[in-house]
Wavefront OBJ file of the C-alpha trace (Angstrom):
o trace
v -14.965 -16.727 -14.765
v -11.384 -15.359 -15.839
v -11.764 -16.292 -19.055
v -15.032 -14.696 -19.684
v -13.489 -11.584 -18.810
v -10.497 -12.014 -20.646
v -12.520 -12.633 -23.675
v -14.780 -9.691 -23.506
v -11.549 -7.168 -25.487
v -9.367 -4.968 -23.573
v -10.942 -4.837 -20.056
v -9.730 -1.987 -17.758
v -9.606 -4.326 -14.940
v -7.710 -6.708 -16.357
v -4.786 -5.556 -13.929
v -6.670 -7.237 -11.366
v -6.948 -10.457 -12.236
v -4.614 -13.272 -10.984
v -0.752 -13.619 -12.649
v -0.941 -10.215 -14.279
v 2.201 -8.412 -14.138
v 2.086 -4.466 -15.229
v 4.460 -1.928 -15.396
v 5.793 -0.441 -11.955
v 5.087 3.415 -13.303
v 1.202 1.531 -14.035
v 0.822 0.437 -10.457
v 2.551 3.477 -9.185
v -0.413 5.818 -10.656
v -2.659 3.406 -9.514
v -1.466 3.672 -6.042
v -1.344 7.287 -6.327
v -4.744 7.690 -7.852
v -5.728 5.307 -4.471
v -4.224 7.596 -1.740
v -5.685 10.387 -3.460
v -9.058 9.269 -3.673
v -9.452 8.168 -0.270
v -9.190 10.391 2.782
v -9.545 7.812 5.383
v -6.139 6.273 5.984
v -7.354 2.577 6.682
v -9.223 2.341 3.605
v -6.781 3.948 1.190
v -4.328 1.133 2.774
v -6.736 -1.217 2.519
v -7.474 -0.915 -1.240
v -4.084 -0.914 -2.302
v -2.969 -3.853 -0.469
v -5.803 -5.873 -1.657
v -5.526 -5.113 -5.238
v -1.977 -5.229 -5.470
v -0.924 -8.460 -3.420
v 1.689 -8.634 -5.965
v 4.077 -6.311 -4.725
v 6.004 -7.081 -1.839
v 4.878 -5.130 1.166
v 7.991 -2.845 1.759
v 7.960 -1.642 -1.905
v 3.876 -1.024 -1.460
v 4.901 1.019 1.887
v 7.568 2.980 0.219
v 4.921 3.969 -2.785
v 1.790 4.721 -0.224
v 4.062 6.767 2.417
v 4.796 8.839 -1.288
v 1.171 9.896 -1.536
v -0.232 10.195 1.864
v 1.134 13.239 3.791
v -0.253 11.343 7.111
v 2.534 8.787 6.667
v 5.460 11.527 6.866
v 6.199 10.673 10.776
v 6.548 6.970 10.106
v 9.503 5.049 9.024
v 8.932 2.295 6.062
v 8.883 -0.446 8.496
v 6.273 1.411 10.722
v 4.080 1.504 6.787
v 4.830 -2.667 6.185
v 3.580 -3.500 9.946
v 0.511 -1.209 9.325
v -0.166 -3.157 6.730
v 0.398 -6.404 7.990
v -1.925 -4.901 10.922
v -4.371 -4.519 7.962
v -4.457 -8.031 6.384
v -4.175 -9.862 9.694
v -6.592 -7.913 11.941
v -8.286 -5.775 9.821
v -9.226 -2.168 11.341
v -8.761 -3.094 14.827
v -5.278 -4.544 14.075
v -4.485 -1.339 12.406
v -5.944 0.976 14.548
v -3.683 -0.620 17.656
v -0.668 -0.833 15.237
v -0.901 2.785 14.805
v -1.320 3.909 18.219
v 1.785 1.741 19.121
v 3.809 3.288 16.093
v 2.919 6.770 16.782
v 3.974 6.525 20.390
v 7.408 4.860 19.673
v 10.511 6.827 19.491
v 11.814 7.135 15.640
v 15.311 6.065 15.307
v 17.686 8.582 13.327
v 19.170 7.883 10.032
v 18.985 4.898 8.180
v 20.942 1.883 6.311
v 19.523 3.835 2.892
v 20.057 7.350 3.185
v 19.059 7.603 -0.527
v 15.599 6.377 0.302
v 13.115 9.094 1.441
v 11.184 8.311 4.529
l 1 2 3 4 5 6 7 8 9 10 11 12 13 14 15 16 17 18 19 20 21 22 23 24 25 26 27 28 29 30 31 32 33 34 35 36 37 38 39 40 41 42 43 44 45 46 47 48 49 50 51 52 53 54 55 56 57 58 59 60 61 62 63 64 65 66 67 68 69 70 71 72 73 74 75 76 77 78 79 80 81 82 83 84 85 86 87 88 89 90 91 92 93 94 95 96 97 98 99 100 101 102 103 104 105 106 107 108 109 110 111 112 113 114 115 116 117
């Protein structure tokens, strides 16, 4: 099936095929578009995670935080936990982690002062 898609010429969805390695700038533009297109946080994060499985979750978390103002109160580790919850527990797992992270005290300062949280 993948060969059929590739034989049709340039395909705008080729980046979803297994083994595709795109430029980081392209992935960032796609993540921004997905985050902007979906109002629902769970839906946006689910789509980003599902469509960018080749990227480490900490990188996805940093990218998602850039484009989702509703994650400003959360650390990157919190967002990684949300991505893990989406992958392992679906919507109910996501909601459970979101509740626990929202109520947890935030630690001041980080190992990387240059990374925007």
